[in-house]
N, C-alpha and C positions, 0 to 999 in steps of 0.2 A: 175569557182569553187566557191561554197558558202563559207561564212566566217567559218562556222562550219567545212566544209570539209577541208578548207585550214589549220585551226589551228590543226585539228586532224592529217593531214598529216605531220605537223611540230612537232608532239609529244606533243602538248600543251593540257592541260585539258580544254575542252570547257565549258565555263560558260554562261548561258543564258544572253541576253542583260539586263542590269540594267539601267533604266531611271535615270538620274542624278537629284537630287533635285535642285530646282531653288534658290540655294544660292551657294556661292563659299567659300570653306575653303582651302586656298592654299597659297603658297609663291613661286613664280616662280624664285626668285633670292634673297635669304636671309637666308636660313637655313644653319647652319654650322655643318658639321659632321667630327669630327677629324679622321685622318688616311686615308682619301681618296687620291687616286693617282691624279696627274695632268692629265687633259684631254685636247685634242685639242680645242682651242677656249675659254677655261675656264679662270677663274680669276687666278691671280698670287697666291692668297690664295687658296690652293688646297682644303681646307675644305668647301669653299663656293659652294653650289650646284645650278647650273642652271638647272631647271627641264627639259628643252628641250634638254639637253645634257645627259639625263639619260641613253640612250642606248650606250654611250661612256664609261661607267664604267664597271668594272669587276662584275661578279655575287656577290662576297662577298660585294663589295661596294654598289651594288644596294640593297642588303638586308639591309645594314646599313642605306641607304638613306630612304628606305620604313619605317624602324623602327623609324627613326627620324621624319618622317612625321606623323606616327601614334601617337607618343608621343605628338606631337603638335596638334593632332586632325585635321590634314590637309588631306583631302580626294580627292581633285581635283588636277589633274596634267596636266600642260600645256606642250604639246609636239609639235614638228614641223617636218612635213614630208620633206620640202625642206632642213632643216638643217641636218636631218638624211640622206637624199639622198646624200648630199654634201660630206659626209664622207664614202660613199660606201654602206650604208644600202639599201637592196633590199625592194621592197614592202612587200614581205613575212616576212622579218625580222622586219620591222616597225609594221606590224600587230601582230607579235608575241610579241613585246614589249607591245603593247596595251593590248593584251590578258593577259600577265603576270600581268599587273596592275589591270585589271578588275577582274582577278581571286583572287587577294589579297584584293579586296574590294575598290579599287580606281575608280575614275571617270576621265578617260583621256579626254582632249580636244585637238583635232588634228588641228593645224594650217596648212593650205593647200598651201599657197604661200608666197613668200618672195622677197623683193626687192634685197636682197643679192644673191639670187640663181635662180631667174626666170627672164625672159625678160618681158618687158612691152608689151606683145602680148597675147591677150586673147586666141586664138586657141592653142598656144603653152603651156600656163599655164594650160588650161583644159586638154591637152594631158598628161601633167605630173601628174595632179591630177587623171586622169583616170587610171594611172598605179596602184594606191593604193586604190582608193575609193571603188571599189567593195569588197575589203577585209575588209573594215572598217564599212560599213553601216550594221547596225544590231549588231555590236560589240561595237563601240565607241559611247558613248551617247551624245557627244558634239563635235561640229566643229566650227572653225573660218575660214572665207574666206581667210584671210591672215594677215600678219604683216603690220602695218602702211600703209594701202592701199592708203591713200590720198597723200603720198609722191612720189609714183612712177607710179600711174595709173590715168587716167582721170575719172570723175564721170560716164561717159558712160561705160568705161571698168569695173569699179567696179560693176555697175548695171548688166552688162552682166554676170559677174562671179556669182553674187548673184542669178540671174535667173537660170543659168545652174546648179549650185551646189545645190541650195535649191530643185530643182526638183528631184535630186537624193537622197540626205540625208534624206529628209522628207518622202520618201517612207516608212521609218520605223517609226512608231508612237512613239512619246516620245522623238525623237532626237531634240536637241537644236542647233541652228545655230546663230553665232555671227559675228560681224565685229569689227575690231580694226583699229584705225586711229592714226595719229600723235598726238603729245602732245596737249591737250586741245580740240581736235575735238570730236564731238559725232554724226556728220552727214557729208555727202559729196554730197551735192545736185548739180544739174546742175546750170551753171551760170545764174543769174537772178532769181533763185528760192530760197525760204526760206528753213530752215532746216525741216519744217513740210513736205515739198514735198518729201524729201528723205524717211521719215518714212511712209508716206502715200503709196508710191510706194512699200513698203516692208511688208505691212500687209499680213500675211499668209506665209511669207518667213523667216523673221528674228525673233529670240527670243529677241535680244537686242544688246547692245554695251559693249565691253570690253574697258573701258575708260582709257586713259593714261593721267596722271597728267602733266600739264605744270610745269616743274621743277622750273620756276621762281616764282611760287606762294608760298606765306606763307600759314599757315594753315587757317586763316580767309578767304583769297581769294579763297583757294581751296574749302572750304565749300560753299562759295557764288556761285562758278561755278557749283558745284554739285546741289545746290538748283535750279538753273536756269534749269538744265537738268531734274530734277525731276518734276518741274512744267510743263514742256513741255510733258513729258511722262504721266502726269496726265490729259492731255487734254487741257491745255492752249495753246494759240497761234496757234490754228487750228490743233493741233496734234490729231491723232486718240487715243482713250482711250483703244482700244483693239488691241493687236498685231495680232489677227487672231487665237489665241490659248486660248482664254478665260481669258486673263489677260493683263495688260499693258506691253509695252516693258520693258525689264529689263536694269537697269543701274548697271553694275558691275565695282567696283573700281579696276582696273587692271593696273599693271605697275605703281605703285605709287612711288617706291623708288629703282627700279632695278639698274639704272645706278650708283647712288652714292654707293649702296651696292657693286656692281661689282668693283668700283674704290677704295674700302676700306675706304670710307668716312662716313659710317653710320653703326652702330651696329644693330643687330637684334632687340634689345629693342627699338632703335630709329625708326626703320622701323615699328614696331608694334604700336608705338605712332601715326605715320602717318595713319596707317590703322584704328585706333580708331577714328581719326579725320574724316575720311570718314564715318565710320559706325554711328557716333553720329550725323551726319547731320539729322535734323528732316525730317520725312516722309512728303510727300505731298499727302494727301488722302491715297490711298492704295499703293502708289509707294515709295519703300524704296531703300536704297543703298544695293546692293548685295555685299558680300565680307566676309572676315574672320577677319579682323583686324590684320592680320599677314603680314603687309608690302605689299607684293605682288609686 
Protein backbone atom coordinates (compact mmCIF):
# COMPACT_ATOMS: atom_id res chain seq x y z
CA UNK A 1 0.00 0.00 0.00
CA UNK A 2 1.36 3.42 -0.86
CA UNK A 3 1.96 6.07 1.79
CA UNK A 4 -0.90 8.15 0.43
CA UNK A 5 -3.27 5.17 0.44
CA UNK A 6 -2.19 4.19 3.93
CA UNK A 7 -2.70 7.64 5.42
CA UNK A 8 -6.01 8.04 3.62
CA UNK A 9 -7.18 4.70 5.04
CA UNK A 10 -6.32 5.94 8.52
CA UNK A 11 -8.41 9.05 8.03
CA UNK A 12 -5.41 11.35 7.77
CA UNK A 13 -5.26 14.38 5.49
CA UNK A 14 -2.58 13.48 2.98
CA UNK A 15 -0.06 16.25 2.38
CA UNK A 16 2.51 15.99 -0.42
CA UNK A 17 6.11 15.27 0.51
CA UNK A 18 8.00 18.35 1.67
CA UNK A 19 11.77 18.21 1.31
CA UNK A 20 13.39 19.39 4.52
CA UNK A 21 15.78 22.34 4.33
CA UNK A 22 19.42 21.48 5.02
CA UNK A 23 19.42 23.04 8.45
CA UNK A 24 18.01 21.86 11.74
CA UNK A 25 15.76 23.87 14.02
CA UNK A 26 14.92 21.53 16.85
CA UNK A 27 15.33 20.57 20.49
CA UNK A 28 15.06 16.83 21.08
CA UNK A 29 15.14 17.08 24.89
CA UNK A 30 14.89 20.53 26.39
CA UNK A 31 11.57 22.24 25.68
CA UNK A 32 9.34 22.60 28.75
CA UNK A 33 5.56 22.63 28.34
CA UNK A 34 3.59 23.12 31.58
CA UNK A 35 0.64 20.83 32.23
CA UNK A 36 1.84 17.72 30.37
CA UNK A 37 1.16 14.28 31.78
CA UNK A 38 3.97 11.92 32.76
CA UNK A 39 4.73 9.43 29.99
CA UNK A 40 6.59 6.10 30.13
CA UNK A 41 10.34 6.64 29.93
CA UNK A 42 10.07 10.39 30.32
CA UNK A 43 11.80 12.66 32.78
CA UNK A 44 10.57 12.98 36.36
CA UNK A 45 9.82 16.57 35.31
CA UNK A 46 6.64 15.98 33.32
CA UNK A 47 6.98 19.34 31.56
CA UNK A 48 10.19 18.26 29.79
CA UNK A 49 9.48 17.01 26.25
CA UNK A 50 11.51 14.22 24.69
CA UNK A 51 10.59 14.58 21.04
CA UNK A 52 10.84 10.85 20.26
CA UNK A 53 8.18 10.18 22.91
CA UNK A 54 5.77 12.53 21.15
CA UNK A 55 3.35 9.71 20.29
CA UNK A 56 3.02 8.76 24.00
CA UNK A 57 1.14 11.97 24.78
CA UNK A 58 -2.59 12.63 24.54
CA UNK A 59 -3.86 14.69 21.63
CA UNK A 60 -4.33 17.85 23.78
CA UNK A 61 -0.74 17.52 25.01
CA UNK A 62 0.52 16.96 21.47
CA UNK A 63 -1.19 20.17 20.36
CA UNK A 64 0.47 22.02 23.25
CA UNK A 65 3.87 20.55 22.34
CA UNK A 66 3.52 21.54 18.68
CA UNK A 67 2.53 25.04 19.77
CA UNK A 68 5.61 25.27 21.99
CA UNK A 69 7.84 24.17 19.12
CA UNK A 70 6.24 26.72 16.80
CA UNK A 71 6.71 29.47 19.38
CA UNK A 72 10.42 28.65 19.46
CA UNK A 73 10.57 28.43 15.65
CA UNK A 74 11.56 24.76 15.88
CA UNK A 75 10.40 22.82 12.86
CA UNK A 76 12.45 19.59 12.87
CA UNK A 77 11.25 16.70 15.06
CA UNK A 78 13.38 13.70 15.95
CA UNK A 79 11.26 10.53 16.19
CA UNK A 80 12.24 6.91 16.82
CA UNK A 81 10.58 3.88 15.25
CA UNK A 82 12.17 1.38 17.71
CA UNK A 83 11.09 3.44 20.73
CA UNK A 84 7.55 3.79 19.41
CA UNK A 85 7.44 0.10 18.55
CA UNK A 86 8.56 -0.77 22.10
CA UNK A 87 5.39 0.75 23.57
CA UNK A 88 3.09 -1.01 21.12
CA UNK A 89 2.85 1.48 18.27
CA UNK A 90 2.12 -0.24 14.95
CA UNK A 91 3.80 0.77 11.69
CA UNK A 92 0.53 2.41 10.65
CA UNK A 93 0.34 4.39 13.90
CA UNK A 94 3.94 5.54 13.54
CA UNK A 95 3.26 6.65 9.97
CA UNK A 96 0.16 8.48 11.17
CA UNK A 97 2.26 10.35 13.75
CA UNK A 98 4.66 11.40 11.01
CA UNK A 99 1.73 12.49 8.83
CA UNK A 100 0.30 14.54 11.71
CA UNK A 101 3.58 16.43 12.01
CA UNK A 102 4.09 16.87 8.27
CA UNK A 103 0.54 18.15 7.86
CA UNK A 104 1.23 20.77 10.54
CA UNK A 105 4.38 22.00 8.81
CA UNK A 106 7.05 20.02 10.67
CA UNK A 107 9.92 17.97 9.26
CA UNK A 108 10.15 14.66 11.13
CA UNK A 109 13.40 12.70 11.13
CA UNK A 110 12.78 8.99 11.79
CA UNK A 111 15.49 7.06 13.62
CA UNK A 112 15.24 3.46 12.43
CA UNK A 113 17.20 1.33 14.92
CA UNK A 114 18.33 1.36 18.54
CA UNK A 115 20.66 -0.55 20.84
CA UNK A 116 17.90 -0.58 23.45
CA UNK A 117 15.26 -2.25 21.27
CA UNK A 118 17.07 -4.09 18.44
CA UNK A 119 19.55 -6.99 18.35
CA UNK A 120 23.02 -6.56 16.87
CA UNK A 121 21.90 -8.57 13.86
CA UNK A 122 21.62 -6.85 10.49
CA UNK A 123 18.99 -9.13 8.90
CA UNK A 124 16.75 -8.80 11.96
CA UNK A 125 17.20 -5.03 12.14
CA UNK A 126 16.33 -4.72 8.46
CA UNK A 127 13.27 -6.92 8.94
CA UNK A 128 12.04 -4.56 11.67
CA UNK A 129 12.81 -1.51 9.55
CA UNK A 130 10.96 -3.09 6.61
CA UNK A 131 7.80 -3.20 8.73
CA UNK A 132 7.49 0.59 8.56
CA UNK A 133 9.77 1.94 5.83
CA UNK A 134 7.34 1.50 2.90
CA UNK A 135 4.86 3.69 4.80
CA UNK A 136 7.46 6.42 5.41
CA UNK A 137 9.35 6.78 2.13
CA UNK A 138 7.79 9.70 0.28
CA UNK A 139 6.25 11.03 3.50
CA UNK A 140 9.17 11.50 5.92
CA UNK A 141 11.82 13.87 4.55
CA UNK A 142 14.64 12.78 6.86
CA UNK A 143 15.91 9.48 8.27
CA UNK A 144 18.71 8.38 10.56
CA UNK A 145 20.10 4.82 10.37
CA UNK A 146 19.98 4.46 14.15
CA UNK A 147 20.94 5.67 17.60
CA UNK A 148 24.61 5.57 18.69
CA UNK A 149 25.48 3.01 16.02
CA UNK A 150 29.12 2.71 17.08
CA UNK A 151 28.19 1.44 20.56
CA UNK A 152 26.41 -1.75 19.54
CA UNK A 153 27.32 -2.62 15.95
CA UNK A 154 30.56 -3.25 14.07
CA UNK A 155 31.74 -0.97 11.24
CA UNK A 156 30.77 -3.70 8.77
CA UNK A 157 27.26 -3.97 10.21
CA UNK A 158 26.81 -0.20 10.12
CA UNK A 159 27.87 -0.09 6.48
CA UNK A 160 25.50 -2.95 5.61
CA UNK A 161 22.63 -0.98 7.15
CA UNK A 162 23.62 2.20 5.33
CA UNK A 163 23.82 0.36 2.01
CA UNK A 164 20.43 -1.34 2.43
CA UNK A 165 18.50 1.60 3.87
CA UNK A 166 19.93 4.24 1.54
CA UNK A 167 18.87 2.14 -1.44
CA UNK A 168 15.27 2.38 -0.22
CA UNK A 169 14.89 5.89 1.19
CA UNK A 170 16.77 7.61 -1.63
CA UNK A 171 14.30 6.28 -4.17
CA UNK A 172 12.38 9.44 -3.25
CA UNK A 173 14.31 12.49 -4.43
CA UNK A 174 15.06 15.05 -1.76
CA UNK A 175 15.14 12.61 1.15
CA UNK A 176 18.00 13.18 3.61
CA UNK A 177 19.80 10.33 5.40
CA UNK A 178 22.06 10.62 8.45
CA UNK A 179 24.09 8.57 10.91
CA UNK A 180 24.38 9.07 14.68
CA UNK A 181 27.29 7.74 16.77
CA UNK A 182 28.44 7.73 20.38
CA UNK A 183 29.76 10.85 22.08
CA UNK A 184 32.49 12.58 20.08
CA UNK A 185 32.39 10.26 17.03
CA UNK A 186 31.66 11.51 13.53
CA UNK A 187 32.76 8.42 11.57
CA UNK A 188 32.94 4.66 12.14
CA UNK A 189 35.55 3.30 9.80
CA UNK A 190 36.93 -0.21 9.45
CA UNK A 191 39.92 -1.06 11.68
CA UNK A 192 43.13 0.19 10.12
CA UNK A 193 41.36 2.83 8.03
CA UNK A 194 41.00 6.55 8.63
CA UNK A 195 37.81 8.56 9.02
CA UNK A 196 38.00 9.68 5.39
CA UNK A 197 37.49 6.08 4.28
CA UNK A 198 34.11 5.92 6.00
CA UNK A 199 32.82 9.01 4.23
CA UNK A 200 34.36 8.05 0.89
CA UNK A 201 32.35 4.82 1.08
CA UNK A 202 29.15 6.77 1.66
CA UNK A 203 29.20 9.33 -1.13
CA UNK A 204 25.75 9.25 -2.71
CA UNK A 205 24.28 7.57 0.35
CA UNK A 206 24.55 9.78 3.43
CA UNK A 207 23.69 13.47 3.77
CA UNK A 208 25.79 13.84 6.90
CA UNK A 209 26.17 13.13 10.60
CA UNK A 210 24.02 13.98 13.60
CA UNK A 211 26.92 14.62 15.96
CA UNK A 212 26.72 13.91 19.68
CA UNK A 213 28.89 16.09 21.95
CA UNK A 214 31.36 14.47 24.32
CA UNK A 215 29.91 15.66 27.63
CA UNK A 216 33.39 15.90 29.17
CA UNK A 217 34.24 18.79 26.81
CA UNK A 218 34.01 22.42 27.84
CA UNK A 219 32.91 24.96 25.24
CA UNK A 220 36.36 25.74 23.76
CA UNK A 221 37.12 22.02 23.44
CA UNK A 222 33.74 21.41 21.84
CA UNK A 223 34.35 24.14 19.27
CA UNK A 224 37.80 22.72 18.54
CA UNK A 225 36.30 19.30 17.88
CA UNK A 226 33.67 20.80 15.59
CA UNK A 227 36.35 22.73 13.68
CA UNK A 228 38.25 19.50 13.09
CA UNK A 229 35.12 17.87 11.65
CA UNK A 230 34.32 20.88 9.44
CA UNK A 231 37.86 20.90 8.06
CA UNK A 232 37.47 17.29 7.02
CA UNK A 233 34.06 17.79 5.41
CA UNK A 234 35.59 20.74 3.54
CA UNK A 235 38.03 18.35 1.85
CA UNK A 236 41.07 18.26 4.11
CA UNK A 237 42.73 14.96 5.11
CA UNK A 238 41.60 13.20 1.89
CA UNK A 239 37.88 13.73 2.52
CA UNK A 240 35.49 14.01 -0.43
CA UNK A 241 34.25 17.55 -1.00
CA UNK A 242 30.89 16.44 -2.43
CA UNK A 243 28.48 14.12 -0.61
CA UNK A 244 27.13 12.99 -3.96
CA UNK A 245 24.23 15.41 -3.72
CA UNK A 246 25.93 18.58 -4.93
CA UNK A 247 27.14 19.79 -1.53
CA UNK A 248 29.58 18.70 1.21
CA UNK A 249 28.49 16.31 3.93
CA UNK A 250 26.51 18.06 6.65
CA UNK A 251 27.66 18.38 10.24
CA UNK A 252 24.57 18.69 12.45
CA UNK A 253 25.16 19.58 16.10
CA UNK A 254 22.76 17.05 17.64
CA UNK A 255 22.41 15.76 21.18
CA UNK A 256 24.49 18.49 22.76
CA UNK A 257 22.81 18.66 26.16
CA UNK A 258 20.04 16.02 26.25
CA UNK A 259 21.35 13.96 29.17
CA UNK A 260 21.93 16.87 31.59
CA UNK A 261 18.55 18.33 30.61
CA UNK A 262 16.83 14.98 31.27
CA UNK A 263 18.56 14.78 34.65
CA UNK A 264 17.35 18.27 35.59
CA UNK A 265 20.90 19.64 35.63
CA UNK A 266 20.51 22.25 32.88
CA UNK A 267 17.92 24.89 32.06
CA UNK A 268 16.60 25.56 28.56
CA UNK A 269 18.56 28.83 28.53
CA UNK A 270 21.77 26.97 29.40
CA UNK A 271 21.05 24.47 26.65
CA UNK A 272 20.58 27.30 24.18
CA UNK A 273 23.96 28.74 25.17
CA UNK A 274 25.58 25.42 24.26
CA UNK A 275 23.71 25.45 20.97
CA UNK A 276 25.05 28.89 20.22
CA UNK A 277 28.55 27.64 20.99
CA UNK A 278 28.14 25.11 18.19
CA UNK A 279 26.58 27.57 15.73
CA UNK A 280 29.21 30.25 16.25
CA UNK A 281 32.02 27.88 15.32
CA UNK A 282 33.54 29.54 12.21
CA UNK A 283 32.74 27.95 8.86
CA UNK A 284 35.45 26.19 6.90
CA UNK A 285 34.88 27.22 3.31
CA UNK A 286 31.22 26.45 2.58
CA UNK A 287 30.91 23.94 5.43
CA UNK A 288 28.97 25.29 8.39
CA UNK A 289 27.45 23.84 11.54
CA UNK A 290 23.85 22.83 10.95
CA UNK A 291 21.56 23.34 13.93
CA UNK A 292 19.27 25.77 15.66
CA UNK A 293 21.11 26.97 18.74
CA UNK A 294 18.32 25.50 20.86
CA UNK A 295 20.33 23.02 22.86
CA UNK A 296 19.31 19.91 20.97
